[in-house]
Backbone bond lengths (Angstrom), bond angles and torsions (degrees), N, CA, C in turn:
res aa  C-N    CA-C-N  psi(-1)  N-CA   C-N-CA  omega(-1)  CA-C   N-CA-C  phi
1 M - - - 1.424 - - 1.613 112.51 -
2 K 1.367 108.29 -38.89 1.470 114.42 -177.03 1.656 105.97 -66.31
3 I 1.314 114.94 -38.65 1.462 115.79 177.42 1.454 112.20 -62.68
4 L 1.409 121.83 -42.89 1.425 118.49 175.37 1.453 114.31 -58.22
5 A 1.280 118.41 -37.79 1.471 122.66 -177.25 1.476 109.95 -65.34
6 V 1.320 120.11 -44.38 1.496 121.42 176.19 1.407 110.82 -67.21
7 L 1.314 122.62 -38.52 1.411 122.01 -179.02 1.561 110.28 -64.61
8 A 1.399 115.61 -42.30 1.465 115.02 179.17 1.404 112.44 -67.25
9 L 1.448 119.84 -33.06 1.527 117.50 174.22 1.494 110.85 -67.46
10 L 1.294 122.32 -42.78 1.420 126.33 -178.67 1.625 110.29 -58.05
11 L 1.335 111.55 -46.01 1.451 114.76 178.55 1.569 112.47 -64.67
12 S 1.255 118.87 -39.02 1.382 122.96 -177.92 1.544 109.91 -68.12
13 L 1.337 117.86 -37.44 1.465 121.15 177.14 1.485 113.63 -69.34
14 C 1.403 115.51 -44.36 1.395 121.01 -175.58 1.614 113.53 -70.30
15 S 1.261 116.22 -20.38 1.471 121.08 -176.48 1.556 110.60 -104.52
16 A 1.320 118.52 1.48 1.483 127.03 -178.30 1.467 108.92 -72.85
17 F 1.343 116.34 145.76 1.413 120.91 170.44 1.491 110.51 -90.56
18 V 1.240 124.50 124.39 1.373 127.40 -177.27 1.570 110.76 -118.51
19 D 1.436 111.97 147.62 1.546 116.16 176.49 1.491 109.28 -62.62
20 Y 1.313 116.38 153.67 1.439 119.89 174.44 1.468 106.43 -154.47
21 S 1.347 114.93 162.43 1.469 125.62 173.22 1.536 104.83 -143.54
22 L 1.310 113.70 114.42 1.432 117.36 -178.57 1.507 111.79 -133.80
23 T 1.372 111.44 173.84 1.456 117.68 175.59 1.626 108.08 -133.09
24 S 1.283 110.95 119.35 1.452 114.05 173.52 1.383 117.64 -104.33
25 T 1.344 122.05 158.13 1.354 124.04 177.80 1.487 113.53 -117.18
26 A 1.334 118.15 124.47 1.452 119.47 178.45 1.506 108.25 -98.48
27 N 1.255 119.45 137.68 1.454 123.38 -176.22 1.558 109.38 -152.08
28 A 1.337 114.12 175.53 1.459 122.43 -179.52 1.491 114.36 -67.79
29 T 1.313 114.77 -28.98 1.468 124.20 -175.35 1.455 107.67 -56.99
30 Q 1.470 116.48 -43.56 1.469 120.80 -173.03 1.627 109.26 -88.79
31 S 1.341 114.62 -7.50 1.564 116.02 -174.41 1.452 112.21 -78.67
32 L 1.275 117.34 141.13 1.431 125.29 176.74 1.491 111.13 -122.93
33 G 1.345 112.72 36.49 1.620 117.89 176.37 1.343 111.73 -80.78
34 Y 1.381 115.67 -150.16 1.464 122.54 -178.30 1.572 108.23 -71.65
35 T 1.377 112.00 -32.97 1.417 117.74 -170.26 1.707 105.91 -128.31
36 N 1.319 108.37 159.99 1.537 110.43 171.53 1.525 107.12 -142.94
37 D 1.406 114.11 39.63 1.392 116.37 -178.62 1.575 112.42 -114.78
38 S 1.271 114.75 24.35 1.505 114.94 -175.79 1.593 107.93 -75.61
39 P 1.319 113.76 135.28 1.470 120.14 174.89 1.615 108.89 -81.50
40 G 1.263 117.62 -3.75 1.463 116.75 -170.06 1.534 110.11 -99.53
41 S 1.310 112.82 179.27 1.352 125.11 175.43 1.519 115.27 -154.09
42 C 1.317 118.73 169.89 1.420 121.29 178.81 1.533 107.71 -136.36
43 T 1.313 117.46 131.09 1.403 121.91 175.22 1.576 109.14 -92.21
44 I 1.354 120.37 121.92 1.412 122.25 179.84 1.494 109.32 -114.13
45 T 1.309 118.22 116.40 1.469 120.96 171.90 1.591 105.82 -96.05
46 H 1.345 104.44 134.57 1.533 108.81 178.47 1.519 111.16 -146.36
47 K 1.404 111.34 142.78 1.468 115.53 -171.91 1.514 104.75 -133.46
48 Y 1.337 114.32 136.49 1.601 118.26 -177.49 1.507 101.60 -117.41
49 D 1.427 112.71 129.84 1.468 119.08 176.50 1.522 103.08 -108.68
50 S 1.231 127.43 112.46 1.442 136.68 -178.48 1.533 108.32 -62.20
51 A 1.344 116.65 -41.19 1.467 116.19 -174.01 1.488 110.39 -65.31
52 S 1.324 118.73 -46.06 1.492 121.09 179.23 1.588 110.35 -93.21
53 N 1.362 119.84 -1.97 1.488 119.00 178.36 1.556 109.26 53.67
54 T 1.321 113.32 45.85 1.390 118.20 173.80 1.620 117.58 -119.01
55 L 1.254 117.00 145.42 1.498 121.71 179.91 1.528 105.85 -116.14
56 S 1.289 117.61 119.56 1.541 115.41 -179.42 1.551 105.71 -132.46
57 G 1.397 112.42 163.75 1.432 115.48 178.87 1.371 113.06 164.26
58 S 1.348 120.18 -168.74 1.459 127.33 -179.43 1.423 106.97 -150.45
59 F 1.486 112.81 168.87 1.399 124.02 175.12 1.514 110.10 -137.31
60 T 1.346 114.91 149.22 1.338 124.26 173.11 1.568 114.59 -134.90
61 C 1.268 122.86 124.27 1.461 124.64 -175.40 1.433 114.16 -114.39
62 S 1.316 118.06 151.75 1.434 126.11 -178.22 1.514 113.80 -145.13
63 K 1.311 120.69 136.67 1.473 123.01 173.62 1.503 113.24 75.41
64 L 1.353 117.72 10.42 1.521 118.71 177.37 1.567 107.54 -63.86
65 N 1.385 110.90 155.37 1.480 116.21 173.02 1.533 115.71 -72.22
66 G 1.305 115.06 -18.95 1.510 121.92 179.71 1.507 109.40 -145.20
67 N 1.398 113.99 174.47 1.337 119.24 177.24 1.541 110.36 -83.19
68 V 1.334 117.93 148.12 1.511 122.49 177.54 1.491 108.53 -65.51
69 T 1.288 118.28 125.77 1.518 119.04 177.51 1.545 108.86 -104.34
70 S 1.256 120.45 -31.30 1.526 122.21 178.80 1.565 103.65 -156.36
71 A 1.304 113.56 161.13 1.377 122.29 179.74 1.678 105.66 -149.16
72 H 1.182 116.97 155.56 1.477 122.94 -177.54 1.492 112.54 -173.96
73 I 1.380 115.78 164.92 1.456 121.08 173.33 1.509 105.62 -98.82
74 H 1.356 118.80 137.20 1.463 121.77 175.64 1.555 104.80 -108.96
75 D 1.373 114.01 143.73 1.493 118.72 172.17 1.588 105.27 -117.16
76 V 1.487 112.04 120.80 1.365 115.04 -168.59 1.603 108.26 -87.63
77 G 1.357 116.04 -7.49 1.472 120.99 177.36 1.512 108.03 92.56
78 V 1.292 116.65 165.30 1.378 125.46 -173.33 1.598 113.69 -70.67
79 Y 1.306 113.78 -22.98 1.544 115.63 -176.83 1.485 114.64 -102.42
80 S 1.398 116.22 13.07 1.356 121.62 177.69 1.584 113.91 -122.31
81 S 1.305 115.87 164.04 1.472 117.72 179.63 1.582 105.37 -93.46
82 V 1.315 118.21 150.72 1.423 125.42 177.30 1.501 106.95 -62.50
83 A 1.230 122.72 -18.32 1.510 122.91 170.69 1.425 117.72 -73.12
84 D 1.349 118.37 -7.44 1.436 122.80 -177.16 1.564 110.53 -79.18
85 T 1.280 117.02 164.37 1.490 120.45 176.38 1.596 104.75 -104.97
86 T 1.214 122.26 1.19 1.473 125.07 -179.46 1.455 109.57 -82.28
87 G 1.313 115.86 172.67 1.456 117.85 -176.17 1.462 114.55 108.41
88 S 1.319 120.48 -178.34 1.394 120.89 -176.55 1.539 112.40 -127.57
89 V 1.346 116.63 158.55 1.406 122.67 178.91 1.525 107.67 -71.32
90 V 1.375 115.19 131.50 1.392 122.10 167.77 1.457 114.87 -61.25
91 S 1.389 118.96 100.37 1.410 119.74 -167.92 1.528 110.09 -79.79
92 D 1.264 122.09 -17.85 1.482 122.50 -178.48 1.558 110.89 -93.07
93 C 1.316 117.21 20.09 1.402 120.01 175.90 1.549 110.87 -145.92
94 P 1.445 112.04 71.74 1.485 115.34 178.55 1.601 112.26 -71.90
95 I 1.328 111.63 144.45 1.455 117.47 -176.58 1.600 104.71 -115.31
96 T 1.226 115.29 123.20 1.532 121.42 176.44 1.428 111.44 -83.27
97 V 1.354 119.96 126.41 1.446 126.43 171.51 1.602 107.38 -93.31
98 N 1.272 114.71 130.02 1.434 119.43 178.88 1.587 112.61 -74.98
99 A 1.279 119.66 163.46 1.544 120.96 179.39 1.425 111.65 -61.64
100 D 1.311 120.42 -27.14 1.553 119.01 179.64 1.576 113.72 -66.87
101 G 1.319 116.21 -14.99 1.517 119.16 -179.33 1.478 115.51 73.33
102 A 1.362 116.13 13.27 1.455 118.92 -173.84 1.462 111.69 -131.60
103 T 1.392 116.17 -15.62 1.439 119.16 -179.80 1.498 114.23 -136.92
104 G 1.359 120.12 163.40 1.487 119.87 -179.26 1.569 106.78 -169.32
105 S 1.347 112.06 -172.99 1.493 114.50 179.70 1.542 103.92 -160.08
106 F 1.385 111.39 171.88 1.464 121.96 -178.99 1.466 108.79 -151.52
107 N 1.326 119.17 153.50 1.431 124.36 174.81 1.603 102.30 -151.09
108 C 1.262 113.63 99.73 1.465 118.43 -173.68 1.515 115.93 -108.43
109 A 1.227 116.93 120.44 1.510 121.76 -179.54 1.537 105.22 -102.92
110 F 1.375 116.53 109.10 1.418 119.86 -179.71 1.495 112.51 -84.36
111 A 1.417 118.65 135.71 1.443 122.69 178.63 1.525 109.86 -68.52
112 D 1.419 117.36 -31.66 1.407 120.26 -173.27 1.441 105.76 -141.80
113 K 1.411 119.87 -172.90 1.352 123.69 179.09 1.598 115.99 -94.25
114 V 1.297 116.58 8.38 1.435 119.96 176.14 1.476 120.76 -50.92
115 T 1.298 115.71 -53.26 1.427 125.94 -179.84 1.543 111.48 -63.94
116 I 1.309 116.95 -49.43 1.457 120.33 -175.30 1.652 107.51 -70.01
117 T 1.337 112.74 -32.57 1.510 116.49 171.04 1.469 112.08 -60.18
118 A 1.193 113.31 -45.51 1.555 118.91 176.95 1.594 113.27 -56.85
119 I 1.401 107.55 -50.12 1.552 116.35 -179.94 1.598 103.53 -55.92
120 Q 1.361 117.09 -52.44 1.426 121.39 -173.80 1.520 112.22 -61.70
121 N 1.253 119.44 -26.94 1.481 124.52 177.78 1.509 116.91 -91.31
122 D 1.302 117.78 18.10 1.468 125.54 179.56 1.483 116.90 56.17
123 Q 1.379 113.36 38.37 1.521 120.07 179.41 1.445 113.15 -105.07
124 C 1.230 121.94 5.34 1.520 127.58 -171.31 1.430 114.20 -121.03
125 Y 1.415 117.79 156.61 1.440 128.07 170.75 1.398 113.30 -150.60
126 F 1.360 119.13 146.48 1.508 123.14 167.85 1.538 104.23 -79.01
127 N 1.318 114.18 137.58 1.432 121.32 177.03 1.510 109.78 -127.73
128 L 1.299 117.70 121.28 1.486 120.48 -179.54 1.569 109.93 -114.91
129 H 1.377 110.24 115.64 1.450 118.63 -175.65 1.597 108.27 -88.73
130 T 1.245 119.62 146.84 1.530 120.45 -178.77 1.568 106.37 -132.38
131 T 1.364 112.02 173.48 1.441 120.32 174.51 1.570 109.54 -68.92
132 Y 1.294 116.14 -22.21 1.521 121.63 179.90 1.483 108.82 -84.58
133 D 1.350 122.37 -37.98 1.427 120.81 -176.06 1.573 104.83 -137.63
134 A 1.335 118.92 103.73 1.394 126.03 -178.59 1.506 113.34 -65.13
135 L 1.155 116.30 -26.92 1.617 118.89 -178.12 1.614 108.54 -87.13
136 G 1.326 119.35 -11.55 1.488 122.57 -178.37 1.396 113.98 130.58
137 E 1.232 117.28 106.05 1.533 120.85 174.05 1.488 117.75 -70.90
138 V 1.279 109.16 -34.09 1.516 116.65 177.14 1.527 112.16 -143.96
139 R 1.241 117.12 155.21 1.453 119.80 175.90 1.555 113.00 -154.32
140 A 1.355 114.43 162.16 1.430 119.83 -175.10 1.515 106.13 -128.40
141 N 1.335 117.17 110.81 1.428 118.12 176.31 1.467 111.01 -78.11
142 L 1.336 112.93 133.07 1.487 119.48 -173.96 1.548 104.54 -96.82
143 V 1.313 115.30 96.14 1.462 121.39 174.79 1.425 113.30 -120.19
144 G 1.332 119.91 159.62 1.457 122.30 -179.70 1.440 113.47 62.17
145 M 1.368 115.21 35.42 1.458 118.59 -179.77 1.569 116.53 -94.74
146 G 1.363 115.64 -5.94 1.338 125.43 177.67 1.638 112.92 -57.68
147 P 1.276 117.10 152.46 1.496 115.16 -179.49 1.524 111.16 -63.86
148 I 1.319 115.65 146.12 1.439 119.89 174.62 1.472 111.51 -94.09
149 L 1.246 120.09 130.42 1.421 125.66 177.57 1.509 112.66 -80.31
150 N 1.310 118.10 114.42 1.531 121.03 -175.34 1.564 106.49 -108.12
151 V 1.244 110.99 128.75 1.435 118.55 177.03 1.464 115.25 -127.66
152 A 1.415 120.54 131.35 1.352 125.32 -171.62 1.572 106.42 -61.36
153 G 1.416 123.01 124.90 1.354 127.55 176.58 1.528 111.77 78.36
154 G 1.399 117.98 0.56 1.403 118.77 177.83 1.571 112.31 -69.14
155 V 1.302 114.70 169.46 1.451 122.62 179.33 1.577 108.38 -124.64
156 A 1.274 112.44 123.55 1.468 118.73 -177.79 1.576 103.32 -77.78
157 L 1.433 111.21 172.07 1.408 115.85 -174.85 1.549 110.75 -66.58
158 D 1.304 121.24 -17.40 1.412 123.92 179.49 1.563 108.90 -87.60
159 A 1.350 123.72 7.32 1.360 128.45 -178.74 1.517 118.17 76.01
160 K 1.339 114.98 4.32 1.491 118.74 -179.28 1.542 113.02 -86.96
161 V 1.285 118.10 136.52 1.479 117.60 -175.14 1.552 106.89 -73.69
162 V 1.288 109.47 142.70 1.508 117.86 -178.60 1.565 108.72 -122.42
163 S 1.377 114.67 131.72 1.363 118.71 -178.93 1.518 110.71 -108.06
164 V 1.279 122.88 164.93 1.432 122.45 177.38 1.518 111.55 -55.16
165 G 1.394 115.45 130.61 1.348 122.30 -179.48 1.510 119.25 90.96
166 S 1.402 118.69 -17.45 1.368 120.41 170.71 1.509 115.26 -104.82
167 A 1.346 112.48 152.93 1.504 117.64 -176.61 1.480 106.22 -99.68
168 P 1.358 115.25 159.19 1.435 120.10 168.50 1.600 112.71 -62.32
169 T 1.267 119.47 137.42 1.491 119.69 -177.47 1.450 113.86 -66.91
170 T 1.312 120.21 -15.13 1.487 122.70 179.88 1.463 111.26 -87.48
171 G 1.378 124.68 -17.93 1.381 125.24 179.34 1.571 110.22 86.54
172 I 1.395 111.51 0.33 1.495 113.29 -174.76 1.499 104.13 -87.84
173 P 1.393 114.99 129.49 1.503 116.06 -179.45 1.452 114.51 -63.67
174 F 1.309 116.23 148.96 1.455 121.75 -176.61 1.506 106.59 -85.83
175 L 1.252 117.21 124.95 1.543 120.76 179.82 1.432 113.22 -108.53
176 I 1.341 114.84 140.16 1.494 121.87 174.70 1.526 106.33 -108.99
177 S 1.401 113.12 124.34 1.366 117.80 178.00 1.604 115.82 -85.72
178 M 1.326 117.52 163.80 1.373 120.74 173.45 1.533 115.37 -48.20
179 L 1.409 113.11 -42.35 1.346 116.99 177.48 1.589 115.24 -59.99
180 D 1.329 112.78 -39.35 1.543 116.71 176.59 1.503 106.61 -62.01
181 I 1.306 120.09 -37.24 1.529 119.51 -177.43 1.479 109.46 -68.35
182 L 1.373 119.89 -39.26 1.517 120.69 -179.17 1.498 106.60 -69.84
183 L 1.304 122.73 -36.30 1.453 121.21 177.50 1.523 114.41 -63.02
184 L 1.451 116.75 -22.14 1.443 114.12 -179.65 1.550 110.70 -83.14
185 Q 1.262 116.17 -1.79 1.496 112.52 174.19 1.480 121.45 -63.38
């Protein structure tokens, strides 16, 4: 019975949606457009609020070969890799590009958890299209966005002690094995 209670708790924690504030970098290394020679990059700050199910943020680009003409988030789907160019534009998250062609913002209110689940499952990326590369001069793959399980006194995979409320510095989720569960009996 104790094992079932622990498993239920772990499943609820691992599938929970948590607030986050992060910065992602879009660059040519991740881009699969016509070209991958851009010397530029874009810094994207994004914040998810689980209570309102909103994703908001902004981007600032520098040294791109062209001005940003449009930007959006792509969802490649559960059967594809985030490295793919397949998938569809996340329509409930429009990104506004400012007149300067180098900055923009977004404030997305999701009607359900479909998009945030896709982001959490490493299925999405930011794509920034420019006058130089219409398919996307730079992009930022959104990986490792799932919630991190924090356990008091636990040890992350990098052997650093984790306390309640702090995340492992590597961003590698802390995993509990079946052996750990059996030892909790």
